C-alpha positions in Angstrom: -24.6 6.7 -23.9 -27.0 8.6 -21.7 -26.2 10.6 -18.6 -27.0 7.8 -16.3 -24.8 5.3 -18.1 -21.9 7.8 -18.2 -22.3 8.5 -14.4 -22.2 4.7 -13.7 -19.2 4.2 -15.9 -17.3 7.0 -14.1 -18.2 5.6 -10.7 -17.0 2.1 -11.7 -13.7 3.6 -12.9 -13.4 5.4 -9.6 -14.0 2.2 -7.7 -11.2 0.6 -9.7 -8.8 3.5 -8.7 -9.8 3.1 -5.1 -9.1 -0.6 -5.2 -5.6 0.1 -6.5 -5.0 2.7 -3.8 -6.2 0.3 -1.1 -3.9 -2.4 -2.5 -1.0 0.2 -2.4 -1.8 0.9 1.2 -1.7 -2.9 1.9 1.7 -3.1 0.2 3.0 -0.3 2.4 1.6 -2.0 5.5 3.7 -5.0 4.7 6.8 -2.8 4.7 5.9 -0.9 8.0 6.8 -1.6 11.6 4.7 -4.0 13.5 3.0 -1.2 15.4 2.3 0.7 12.1 1.0 -2.4 10.5 -1.9 -2.6 13.0 -2.9 1.0 12.2 -2.7 0.3 8.5 -4.9 -2.8 8.9 -7.5 -0.8 10.8 -7.5 1.8 8.0 -7.6 -0.8 5.2 -10.5 -2.7 6.8 -12.4 0.6 7.2 -11.7 1.5 3.5 -12.8 -1.9 2.3 -16.1 -1.6 4.2 -16.7 1.8 2.7 -15.8 0.6 -0.7 -18.2 -2.3 -0.5 -21.0 0.0 0.7 -20.3 2.3 -2.2 -20.3 -0.6 -4.6 -23.6 -1.8 -3.2 -25.1 1.6 -3.7 -23.8 1.8 -7.2 -25.4 -1.5 -8.0 -28.7 -0.3 -6.6 -28.4 2.8 -8.8 -27.8 0.7 -11.9 -31.1 -1.1 -11.5 -33.2 1.7 -10.1 -36.2 3.1 -11.8 -36.0 6.6 -13.2 -38.2 7.8 -10.3 -35.9 6.4 -7.7 -32.6 7.3 -9.5 -32.3 10.9 -8.1 -32.7 9.7 -4.5 -30.3 6.8 -5.0 -27.8 9.0 -6.7 -27.7 11.4 -3.7 -27.1 8.4 -1.4 -24.3 7.2 -3.7 -22.8 10.7 -3.7 -22.8 10.7 0.1 -21.2 7.3 0.3 -18.7 8.4 -2.4 -17.7 11.4 -0.3 -17.2 9.3 2.8 -15.0 6.9 0.9 -12.9 9.7 -0.6 -12.4 11.3 2.8 -11.6 8.0 4.5 -9.0 7.2 1.8 -7.5 10.7 2.1 -7.3 10.4 5.9 -5.7 7.0 5.7 -3.1 8.2 3.3 -2.3 11.2 5.5 -1.7 8.9 8.6 0.7 6.8 6.6 3.8 6.2 8.7 7.1 6.0 7.0 8.3 2.6 5.9 10.4 0.6 8.4 14.2 1.3 8.1 16.3 -1.5 6.7 18.3 -1.6 9.9 15.2 -1.8 12.1 14.7 -5.3 13.6 11.7 -7.3 12.5 10.7 -8.1 16.1 11.1 -6.5 19.5 14.2 -8.6 20.3 16.9 -6.2 21.8 20.1 -5.9 19.9 23.4 -6.3 21.6 25.3 -3.1 22.2 28.4 -4.4 20.4 30.4 -5.8 23.3 31.5 -9.3 23.5 29.5 -11.7 25.8 
């Protein structure tokens, strides 16, 4: 396998890892409070857009001529860095999961007295 093929295989493996991490964030979002779910969804959508852009650049790189390969590789490296940073930032903002005792909605709980 030549250097180009090895690079593409590594990038495909990284995309697979990112897909798993995005799926894990989506699973955490389902366990979060309603307010936190909205933040998660924004992050997840942003990550999916970056992932799709990175995948598109990787596909361009696969079919590029040798002359265009270096320039396209730089563009992929840039997209890769943006994706990595966006994923890291989303994981840092990760709110804690909703407590088991926390209500699913905003309905006030009674204070324990009889009606």
